[in-house]
Structures are given as structure tokens and as C-alpha cells.
N, C-alpha and C positions, 0 to 999 in steps of 0.2 A: 097634388094640390093640397095645401094645408086645410084641415078639416074646418068647415064653417066659413072659409074665405072664398068669396066669389067675385065675379066681375063687377057686381054692384058696389061691393065694398071698396074695390080699387078706384072706381069712378068717383065715389064720395070723397075719398082721401085726396085724390088728384084734382078734384074740382072740375071734372069734365063729365060728359054724358056717358052712359053705359055703351052706346054705340061707338063712341070714340075709343073706348078700351078694346072693343071687338076689332076695330080697324087696325089698331096697333099690332094685335097678335094674329091677324089674318094676313098671310103673305100676299104682297102686291096691292093691298088696299091703300087708298090715298089718305094721308094724315100729315099734319104739319109737324115739323121737327120739334117745336116747342111742346106740343101736346104729347108727342111720342116720349120725350124725356120725362115729362110729369107722370105719365102713366107707368113707365118702366121703373121710376123711382118709387112710386106708390106700391107697385107690385112687389118690388124687392123688399120694401119695409114690411109688408104684410105676409111675405112668403108665398105669394100667389103664383101658381103655374097653370096656364090654360089647359083645359081638358082636350087632348088631341082627338079622342074618339067623338066627343060631342061636336067638336068643330067639323069633323069629317062629315057628320050628318047634315051640316048646313052647306058646306062647300062641295060635298061629294068627292073630296080628295083627302088622302091621308099621307103620312110620311112612312108608310109601310111598304116594304118590298117582300113579296111572297117568294120563298125558296123551297121548292119541292125536291126531296131527296129520298132515295130508296136505300142506297148502299151504305148505311151508317156503320156497318161492320168493316168497311174498307177505310183504313186510315187516310187515304187520299181525300175523301170527301169531307170529313171533319176539318181538315186543313183548308179546304176550299171554303167551307162555311165560315171559318175564322177570318179569312182574308176578306170575304164579302162583307162580313159584319163590320170590320175595321174601316173599310173604304166608305161604306154607306153611312157609318156613324159620323165620319168627318163631314159628310154632306147634309147631316141633319136627319137621316133616315134610319129606321130600325128594321130588323129582319123578322118577318113572321115565318117561322119554320114549320113546314108541313112534311111529316114523315109518311110515306106511303109504302104499303107492303106489296104493291102491284107493279107490274112492268108498265102498265098504262094507267095514267091518272084517272081516278074514278070520280063519280058525280059528287060524292061527299067532300073530296078534296077541292073541287071547283067551287062548290057552295061556300066552303070556309073562306077561300080567297076572295070571292065576290062579296060575302057578308062583311068582311073587314075593309071593303073598298080599297084594296091594295093598289098602289100606284104603278106597279110593274110586277112581272113574274119571271123567275129563273127556274128552269127545269134542269136538274143535273143528270140523273140516270134513269129517267122514266120517259115514256113516249106519250105523244099527244095525238088524239084522233082529230079528224077534220071537224067534228061537231064541237069538240072542246075549243079548238082554235077559234072557231066562229064566235063562241061565247065571249072570249076575251076580246076579239076584234070588235064585236058589237058594243062592248063597253069601253072601247078605246084604251085597253090595257096592253102595253107593250110586253111581249114575251120573248125570252131568249132561251134557246136550248144550249146548255153548257156541256162541253165535252161529248157532244153527240151531234150528228147531223143526219138529215134524211134527204134522199134523192128527190128532186122535184118539190122541195119544201116550199111552203108559203109563209114562212116566218124566219126569224133571224137566228143564227147559231154561231158559236165560238168554240173552236176545238184545236187540238194539236194536229199537225200534219202527220197523221199516222202512216200514210203511204211512204213518205220520204224517210221517216224514222225506221220503219221495218225493213226497207231496202238497205239502209245503211247498217242495220244490225246484221242482216244476212251477209253483207260484204265484209263486215268486221270479222264474223265467225269464219268465213272462208279464208281470210288472211291469217287466221289463227290455225289453219290447217284442218278444220273440221270436215270430215268426209261424208257424214250422214247426220241428219238433224230431225228434231221434232218441234212442233208448235202446239202449245196448249192454249186453246181459245177461252175467252171469258163468256161467250154466249153466241149462239148461232145467228141471232137476229139484231145484234148491236153493231152500229156503224164502226165503232172503235175496234172491236175484235175482228170484224170482217176485213177492214182495211189493213190491219196489221198482218192478218193471214195473207191477204192478197199481195202486199208489197214483199213480204218475206218469201212467198212461194215463187213470185215472178223471178227473183234473182236466182233462187236455187234451180228452177227449171231451166233458166238460161245457161247455167253452168252444169246441167245434168247431175245435180246432187240429189240423192234420194232423201225423202223426208216423209214424216207421218204427221197427221193432224189429230189431236185429241180435244174433245169438247168438255169444258168444265163450266164453272158458274161464278167466276171472279172472287171466290172466297178462299180462305186458308184451307178449310177442309176439302174443298174441291181440288186444290193443287196437291194436297197431301194424298188424297185417294187416287188421283190420276198418276202420280209418280209411282205409287205402289203397283198400279196396273202396268205401267211401263216395265217395272222390274220383273213382274210376274211373266210378262211376255218374253223375257230373257234376252232382249236385244236392246241394250242400252246405247242410245245414239251418242255421238261425240259432242253434241250440243243440244240444248233445249231452250227455246225462246218461249217465255211465258207472258201472256197478255197483260198481266199486271203484277205488281210487287207482292201483294198479300198472298196470291196464289204461289208465286215463286218461293216465298218463305216456307210455305207448306211443302213444296217440292223438295227444297233443301233438307228439311227435317226428315222427311220420309226416306230420302236417299241415304242420308247418314245413318238412319236406323237400320237400313239394309246393307250397310257396309260399303256403299258406293262412294268413292272419293271424288270430291269436287275441288279443283277443276281437272285433276289428272284423269279420272275415268270419264267424266262428262262435264261440259261447261254449261253454266246457267246464266241467262239474262232475263231480267224482269222489265217492267215498264211503269213509270210514275216518279220514282225516286222519293218514296215516303221516308220519313225519318228513320223507321226501323231498318231500312235497307242498309244504312251506314253502321248499324250496331256491330260491334266486333264479332258477335256470334254468327252473323250472316255475311257482312262485307259483300253485299250483292252488287254485281255489275248490273246497271239498269239504264233505261232511257228516261231522262228527266223531262217531265212535262212542265212547260213554262207557266205555272199557275198564276204568278203575279201579273204577267202580261195578259193572260186570258181573262183574269178578273177585271183588270182595268178596261179592256175592250168592251166587256159586258156592261160594266158600270156606265161607261161613256155612252153606250147605245141607249140603255134604259133611261138615263137622265135626259138625253137629247129628245127622246120620244115623249117623256113626261112633259117637257117644256113645250114641245110642238109635235103632236102625234101625226106621223106620216105613214105609218104601217110599212116602213122600209123593210125589205127582206134581203137575205143574202147570207153568206158564210165567210167568216174570217178564220183562216188556219195559220197557226203560229208554229214555227220550228222549235224543237227542243234540242237536247244534246246528249250524247252518250257519256255516262259516268262509269269509268272503268274501275272495278275493284277486284277482290280476290277470287270471285267465282268463275273468272275467265282467265 
């Protein structure tokens, strides 16, 4: 807002009451078209922009969507943030970004979101306790868990169908003639990693193909260290499925340092299809997560719940696709 210019100045220039100015800028308020045009013309002439935060104190509503993210080191999530920002901007909303260092959202994160009267909340890679869920529900704030889901959940989630993806990855590697394999997980307690392990192992067990599971942490360093562990064990499998791309890049770098040739000595598949996966240095075969479709489904849910809060729960799973490159 231009310094010194307020609603009273706009009202004076437009020749209307200050309450009329407020109604023009308050979404859904009743005002005549003639008054609206006069107020908007005066506001443009004076360079007046309504104070969104002040307005939220009156209406108890904002145009802010809270987005909680933990894994900023993973290029997948900044891409997610970029898409959410673009979609909500088109609808007149802004993103309130909250970075958490914890697997579970903490009290300070909740208080920040509630303090700003956010219209909705998106949780990307952290978990919610029942107590936290109730706080949002009591304030009629819609919540979506993005790229995560919880069995027996009582909120809404949008994710990739990791079971279908990991089954198809296993079948693809079997067709490539791989006789033994490994899976590097991103975490023992995340739905994404557990489902990818489950689908992958189901197919391998069905075909009596031996495999090993290694636990890591969804980071480049985690993938790098795990690959070195595999090399030290002295039994390089013919294929390694890695729970996300950034770990897979660490795996590739570690194997190359140890003189392991990819794909002739072992084949590598990641998950996400981050931009770096296509770099000539890596040319990583991966499973592409349908980010755009996932974001659109999330946005549609949030907006519908803002317009009419129903506390609808459920899970939408969207299929991705295999992107074949040189690591297989």
C-alpha cells in the first residue's frame, strides 16, 4: 500500500463512505456496480492496495496457503513448491512456506500457521499427529498430505501410486535379465518408501529372485554411503532400485568412484524424475512422479474446502511412468 494512502482517502476521492470502500475490497460483500467502479478508479489513481493482513483480522480469512516442507535438500520438493506457488497465484492466493527440521510437525509450526489465519495447509514430507489434525479441524482449515498417506487416515492425501510403480520397475528389470537386486529405501516409516519396497519385493518373491534391502534417508549422502556399503560387501547386484532420484545420483557417483560400470556391472533406477536425472553426467532411468496432476488435485481439494468446508477425507493416487535412460 502506498505510504499514507488509506481507505478513508479512497472514499473521499470516490465520493462514497469508507464502509463502501471496504465492501468493494471484501470478497463476496454486496455493493453496486456504479460504486465499485468509482472506488476502483479512485484506488488506482491514488495507488491504494488493501492490507490483506488487516483484512484477515476482520474476516478471519486470508489468501494464504500454508505449505510445510522438510526435505528442501531434495530437488523434487522445490519443484513441488514452484508448481503450487504458480497455481495458487492464478487463484489469488499466496504461499506461506514453513520449513520444519522434524519428521512430525511441531507446536511452533502449527502456531505460525494459525497465527496467519491460513486458508488451507499442505504437508509434503512431514507427519501429523492426531492432536495437530484436531487443531486444524477445529479451525475448519483444510489439510492435504502431499506425496504421503497414512493407513486409517482422517484427512485428505494426494500421492503417486507407488505400489503399481514399484511392481512395474521390478518387472522391467526382470525383462532386462537381472538375476539379483537391491532396494535402497528412503526411510523405514514413510509410506512412499514402504510401498515402493512392498511392490518391488512382491514381484521378486513371486519370481524367486534374491534381493536385499538397505535403509537410507532420501539424501544424496545417504545414497552415496549406502552404495559404498554395497561395494564393501563385495556382492554387487545386477540391479539397484533407489527410493528417490537424489539418492540414486549419490549411488551412481559412489559406484563410479569404485570402478563399478553402470549399466554393464549393475543397473540403477531412481524415482521422481527430477531435472538432474536427465543431466548427461547421470542419464538416470527413473520413475516420473506426475507432479502437475498431483498439484492440481491438491489445489482443487483445498479451494473446494475453502469455499465450503466439509472435512472430506480420502486418498487420490495417480500413476506415473517409467523414463528409460542410460543407467539401465
